[in-house]
N, C-alpha and C positions, 0 to 999 in steps of 0.2 A: 128817315131815321132807321127804318128796318135794315137797309143795306149797311149802314154804318155799324149797327150793332152786330151784324153778321161778320163784317170785316174785323171787328174787335174780338169776336168770339173765336175766330179761326186760330190765332196764335195762343189762345187760352187765357183771355182776360177773366180772372176769377169772379169778378162782380157780375158778369154776364152768364158764365157757365153754371153758376150755382142755381139759376132758375130754369135751366133747360129741362125738358121732359126726360132726357136720358139720365140726368143726375138724381131724379126723384125716385122714390120707392114705387113699386107697381100699384099700390093702393092709392097713392097720391099723384099719379100720372095724369093729372088734368091741368090745363094751362094756368088756371087762376088759383089752384089749391096750394096752400103753403108757400105763397110768394114771399121771397126774402128780399126786402128792399130797405134802404136806409131810412131811418126816422128823420124827423126834421133837424136839419143842420149837421148831420153826421158827415164828417169829412173823410174818415177812414173806415168805411163800413166793412169792407171785405178785402183787406190788403193782401198782396202777394208775399210769399216768404222772402226773406232777405236773400240776396244772390249767394249761391253756393250752399244754401241750407236746404235740408229735406225734412220730412215729417219725423224721421227717426232721430236726426241730429237735434231738432228742436225739443223733442220729448226727452232726450238725454239732458239738454240744457234745463228743462223744467225740473227734472229729478235733482240736478245739481242745485237748483234754486231752492228746493225744499230743504236740502242739507245746509245751505248757506243761511237760510232763514233762521235756523236754530242758533246760529253763532251771533254773539253780541257785537255791537259796533261794526256792523257789516253793511251799512246802508248804501254805500257807493256801489258795491258789487251787486247788491239786490236791485238797485235802480237800473244798472246797466243791463242785467239779465232780463228784467221786466220789459225794458224797451226793446231788447233783442227778440223776445218771444211774443211781442204784441200781435203779430200777424197770425201766429199759431193759436193764440188765445181767442182772437176774434173769429177765426174760421171754426174753432171748436164751438163757440157760442152760437154762431149762425147755423152750422150744420147739425149739431147734435142737440141743441137746446137743453142743456143740463139744468137740473134743479139748483137752487141756490146752495143747498147743503153740499151737493156733489161738487159744485164749482168751488166752494170755499175749501173743501177737502183737497182738491187738486191744486189750487192757487191761494194758499193762506196768506202769503205776503201781500196780496192785492188788497186786503181788507184793513189796511192801516190808513190813517188819515192822509199822510204824505203820498202814499201810492194811489189812493182814490183820486186825489187832485191830479196826479201825473197821468193816470189812466183817462180821466176826463179830458185833459189837455191833448192826449194822443188821439182820442176818438173824435172830439168835437172841434179841436184846434182853437179852443177858447179857455183861458185860465178860470177855473171854477171859483176859487176863493175871492179873487179880485172882482170878478163879475158879480158874485153874490153881494159883496160888500158895497159895490157901486150901486146896485139896484136897491139895496137896503137903505143907503143914504138918500137915494132918489125918492123912495116911498115912505121914509120914516115919519114925515109930518102927517101923512094920511093914517099911518099905523097908530101914531100917538093919539090922533083924533078919535079913532075907533076905540082905543083902549079907554080914553077918558069918558066916552059915551056909555061904556059898560057900567052896570050898577051892581048892587048886591055884594056877594062874597068876593067876586073877582076884583071889584073896585077897591075893596078894603085890603086885599092881599098886595096889590100893586101901588097903593097910595104912596108908600115910602119911596119906591123906585121913581115914581113920577115926580115927587118932590125934589129928588136929587137932579133929575133932568131939567127941572125948572130953574135950578140955581146955576 
């Protein structure tokens, strides 16, 4: 496995080069410190930039996205630019580890419901809303059983809702 990783690292595979000791700060230059690896089921953890794109061109695209975000009825343009800048956004998250506030200031269009679903689809290769609804349907009987077992004020608050579910 070590030789395979070395062969991939030579042409510059970004998922491997992000964890090399050369790319870490001097204080973090220990093999196991600040390891950046995909979480469970992440399909696109550290993608390469689209062909012909550079850091500067994707930053320019991000700034255009900020101006397009302020324009109404511009969802198609925003969706296209979000898909185009996905690799830049992921590399920024993995390399710089920005706070939520800073990330929201840099990428405000990402924090809409439609874009959250699309970003989850890009990252995990699984549709978020459909998956959630399917799992909710699967576990709804157990959830209803737990809710019915609750007593006190909680039971009184949801009694009307449970009555409509029974009908």
